[in-house]
FIVO-46628 format. One line per field, with one value per residue (C-alpha): residue number from 1; x, y, z. Coordinates in Angstrom, 1 decimal, always signed. Layout:
N
n	(NUM	...) $
u	(X	...) $
v	(Y	...) $
w	(Z	...) $
This chain:
254
n	(1	2	3	4	5	6	7	8	9	10	11	12	13	14	15	16	17	18	19	20	21	22	23	24	25	26	27	28	29	30	31	32	33	34	35	36	37	38	39	40	41	42	43	44	45	46	47	48	49	50	51	52	53	54	55	56	57	58	59	60	61	62	63	64	65	66	67	68	69	70	71	72	73	74	75	76	77	78	79	80	81	82	83	84	85	86	87	88	89	90	91	92	93	94	95	96	97	98	99	100	101	102	103	104	105	106	107	108	109	110	111	112	113	114	115	116	117	118	119	120	121	122	123	124	125	126	127	128	129	130	131	132	133	134	135	136	137	138	139	140	141	142	143	144	145	146	147	148	149	150	151	152	153	154	155	156	157	158	159	160	161	162	163	164	165	166	167	168	169	170	171	172	173	174	175	176	177	178	179	180	181	182	183	184	185	186	187	188	189	190	191	192	193	194	195	196	197	198	199	200	201	202	203	204	205	206	207	208	209	210	211	212	213	214	215	216	217	218	219	220	221	222	223	224	225	226	227	228	229	230	231	232	233	234	235	236	237	238	239	240	241	242	243	244	245	246	247	248	249	250	251	252	253	254) $
u	(+177.0	+174.9	+171.8	+169.8	+170.7	+171.0	+170.0	+170.7	+167.1	+168.0	+165.0	+165.0	+163.3	+163.8	+167.3	+168.3	+168.8	+166.0	+165.4	+162.2	+160.7	+157.1	+157.1	+157.2	+159.5	+162.5	+165.8	+168.2	+171.1	+173.2	+174.2	+172.9	+176.4	+178.0	+176.3	+176.5	+180.1	+180.5	+178.1	+180.4	+184.0	+181.9	+181.2	+177.3	+175.3	+172.8	+171.1	+167.6	+166.9	+162.8	+162.2	+159.3	+158.4	+157.5	+154.5	+153.4	+153.7	+152.9	+156.0	+158.0	+161.2	+164.3	+166.3	+169.1	+169.6	+169.0	+171.5	+173.7	+172.7	+172.7	+176.2	+177.5	+176.7	+179.0	+176.2	+172.8	+169.9	+166.2	+164.4	+161.2	+159.5	+156.8	+156.9	+153.3	+153.6	+154.9	+157.4	+158.6	+159.9	+161.4	+163.1	+164.8	+166.4	+167.8	+169.3	+170.9	+168.7	+168.0	+164.7	+161.3	+159.3	+156.0	+153.7	+150.9	+150.6	+150.2	+147.7	+145.8	+146.4	+148.0	+147.7	+150.8	+152.3	+151.1	+152.1	+155.8	+156.7	+155.6	+157.3	+160.2	+160.0	+158.6	+162.0	+162.4	+159.1	+158.8	+155.5	+156.6	+154.0	+153.6	+151.5	+150.1	+148.8	+145.2	+144.5	+143.4	+146.7	+145.0	+147.9	+145.9	+147.4	+148.4	+148.9	+151.8	+151.3	+148.5	+148.9	+145.7	+144.5	+143.2	+139.8	+141.1	+143.1	+146.3	+147.7	+144.6	+146.0	+149.7	+148.6	+147.1	+149.6	+151.8	+149.3	+149.5	+153.4	+155.4	+158.6	+159.4	+158.0	+158.8	+157.0	+157.2	+156.2	+155.2	+155.3	+158.5	+160.1	+162.9	+163.1	+165.2	+163.9	+163.0	+161.1	+157.4	+157.6	+154.0	+153.7	+157.2	+155.5	+152.3	+153.6	+156.1	+153.7	+151.4	+153.8	+156.0	+158.0	+160.7	+159.7	+162.1	+161.4	+162.0	+161.0	+162.3	+166.2	+168.4	+170.8	+172.5	+170.2	+167.5	+167.9	+168.0	+165.5	+163.5	+164.9	+164.4	+160.6	+160.3	+162.0	+164.5	+166.3	+166.2	+167.0	+167.2	+167.7	+168.8	+170.8	+173.0	+173.0	+172.6	+174.8	+174.8	+171.4	+172.0	+171.4	+174.8	+174.6	+177.4	+177.0	+177.7	+177.3	+178.6	+181.0	+180.4	+182.2	+179.8	+177.0	+178.2	+178.3	+174.5	+173.0	+175.0	+172.1	+169.1) $
v	(+69.4	+67.6	+65.8	+68.1	+71.4	+73.7	+77.6	+80.8	+82.4	+86.5	+88.1	+92.3	+95.3	+98.4	+97.6	+96.0	+92.6	+91.2	+88.3	+87.6	+85.0	+83.7	+86.3	+89.0	+91.5	+92.3	+92.1	+94.0	+91.7	+93.7	+94.6	+92.3	+92.9	+91.8	+88.3	+87.8	+88.0	+85.8	+83.2	+83.7	+82.6	+79.5	+78.5	+78.4	+76.7	+79.0	+82.0	+83.0	+87.0	+87.5	+91.6	+90.9	+95.1	+95.5	+93.5	+94.4	+97.7	+97.4	+98.6	+97.1	+95.6	+97.4	+96.8	+99.0	+97.1	+93.4	+94.1	+94.6	+91.3	+89.8	+91.6	+90.5	+86.9	+83.9	+81.4	+81.0	+83.9	+83.5	+86.8	+86.8	+90.3	+93.2	+91.3	+92.4	+91.5	+90.0	+92.7	+93.5	+89.7	+90.3	+92.5	+91.3	+88.8	+90.9	+92.4	+88.6	+86.6	+83.0	+82.6	+84.9	+83.8	+84.0	+84.8	+87.7	+87.6	+83.9	+85.0	+87.2	+85.4	+82.2	+83.1	+85.2	+81.9	+80.6	+83.8	+83.8	+79.8	+79.8	+82.4	+81.8	+77.6	+76.4	+76.0	+79.6	+80.0	+79.6	+79.6	+80.5	+79.4	+80.0	+77.7	+79.0	+76.5	+77.5	+77.0	+73.2	+72.9	+72.6	+74.3	+77.6	+78.9	+82.0	+85.7	+87.4	+90.7	+91.1	+89.1	+86.9	+82.8	+82.3	+80.2	+77.6	+74.6	+75.1	+72.1	+72.4	+76.0	+74.6	+72.5	+74.7	+76.6	+73.2	+72.8	+76.3	+76.0	+76.7	+74.9	+74.7	+74.9	+77.3	+75.5	+78.2	+76.8	+80.6	+78.6	+77.0	+81.1	+81.8	+79.1	+77.5	+74.6	+72.5	+72.1	+71.1	+67.5	+67.0	+69.6	+69.2	+65.3	+66.2	+68.8	+66.3	+63.6	+65.6	+67.5	+66.8	+69.5	+70.1	+71.0	+73.5	+73.4	+76.9	+76.9	+76.1	+75.3	+74.5	+72.4	+70.3	+67.2	+69.3	+69.4	+66.1	+65.6	+67.3	+65.3	+62.3	+64.0	+64.5	+67.8	+68.1	+71.0	+72.5	+76.3	+78.4	+82.1	+82.2	+78.9	+80.8	+84.4	+83.8	+82.3	+80.8	+81.3	+84.9	+85.2	+87.1	+87.8	+85.5	+84.9	+81.3	+78.1	+73.8	+72.7	+70.9	+68.1	+67.9	+68.7	+65.8	+63.0	+64.7	+63.8	+60.7	+58.5	+60.6) $
w	(+96.7	+99.8	+98.8	+101.2	+101.6	+104.5	+104.2	+105.8	+105.5	+106.5	+108.1	+106.4	+108.5	+106.8	+105.4	+108.4	+109.2	+111.9	+113.8	+115.3	+117.5	+116.4	+114.0	+116.8	+118.7	+115.3	+117.0	+115.0	+114.2	+112.0	+107.9	+105.6	+103.3	+106.6	+106.7	+103.4	+103.5	+106.5	+104.9	+101.3	+103.9	+105.2	+101.7	+102.2	+98.9	+98.5	+101.0	+100.7	+101.5	+102.5	+103.5	+106.4	+105.8	+102.1	+101.7	+104.6	+104.1	+100.9	+99.7	+96.1	+96.8	+97.6	+93.9	+95.0	+98.0	+96.0	+93.6	+96.4	+97.3	+95.0	+93.9	+96.4	+96.7	+95.6	+95.7	+94.6	+96.0	+96.6	+97.3	+98.9	+99.9	+98.4	+94.8	+93.1	+89.4	+86.8	+85.9	+89.1	+89.7	+86.2	+87.5	+90.8	+87.9	+86.2	+89.0	+89.7	+91.8	+91.4	+92.9	+93.6	+97.2	+96.5	+100.1	+100.1	+96.0	+96.1	+98.4	+96.4	+92.9	+92.0	+89.2	+89.6	+89.8	+86.9	+84.4	+85.9	+85.9	+82.7	+82.2	+83.7	+85.1	+88.2	+89.2	+90.4	+91.4	+95.7	+97.1	+101.2	+103.5	+107.4	+109.6	+112.8	+115.7	+117.3	+121.1	+120.5	+118.1	+114.8	+112.2	+110.2	+107.3	+108.3	+106.9	+107.3	+106.3	+107.6	+110.7	+110.2	+109.9	+107.0	+105.8	+103.4	+104.8	+104.6	+103.0	+100.3	+99.5	+99.0	+96.8	+94.4	+94.5	+93.2	+90.5	+89.9	+88.6	+92.6	+91.9	+95.5	+99.1	+102.1	+105.0	+107.8	+111.2	+112.8	+116.5	+115.9	+114.2	+116.4	+119.7	+118.1	+120.3	+117.2	+114.6	+113.7	+112.3	+111.8	+109.7	+107.9	+107.0	+106.3	+103.7	+102.2	+101.6	+100.0	+97.6	+95.0	+94.5	+96.7	+100.5	+102.6	+106.3	+108.6	+112.0	+115.6	+114.1	+118.2	+116.7	+114.3	+115.1	+114.5	+110.6	+110.5	+112.3	+109.3	+107.1	+107.8	+108.1	+104.6	+104.6	+101.4	+102.2	+106.1	+106.2	+109.5	+111.1	+114.8	+115.0	+112.3	+114.2	+117.7	+120.1	+123.5	+126.1	+126.4	+122.3	+121.3	+117.6	+116.0	+112.7	+111.7	+109.7	+109.6	+107.4	+104.5	+106.3	+108.8	+107.7	+105.1	+108.1	+109.2	+106.5	+105.2	+105.6	+105.4) $
């Protein structure tokens, strides 16, 4: 297994696979089950599925669809979206999902992270944190469900969530989302220097070099969406993933 994980991040909207750009303009890119089957064939080590409409529309997780995902996946899967209590999380674990990812509920109540981590272990509880830079370039905590920045400093919130029991942090640079123009290495460095848990960086991957740069900046793992579903300057849909030996060479000395 690779020392640093490289994880496809699939976004769902109303059950379909989509890709956003800076959290806007969700473009339908196909059937998520088909994408999972392709990633199975590519021998991906881990997969992340995030339902971006569930929390925004205050819907429950789509358990029937999650069960299909878990049944299709040959690799561990992390699910996020619409989880608001311990009972919902347990139901998702029972369907065969290895990790749950929390954002909206964590912003409202860090106690949910504590209750879950005490019962299932912190390794199964991931915090998703979205960070958006203001017009002056200052990074601010962003709530994807309502599209608003938050008053608490983003890094302070992340540290509190880790202290509450989050065993992993997904750090998403909103301004880089779907752009494929490189990752926010400054954010990654700040987070990696302040945290004692694994950090997954996402947002902006457009090349293999971007993956390496994120790892060198301190990321334990790198997730990507557009890089694995789009091809060429016209962003034609083509689901792909690097060969294991390519990733091994890329990350060998990181």
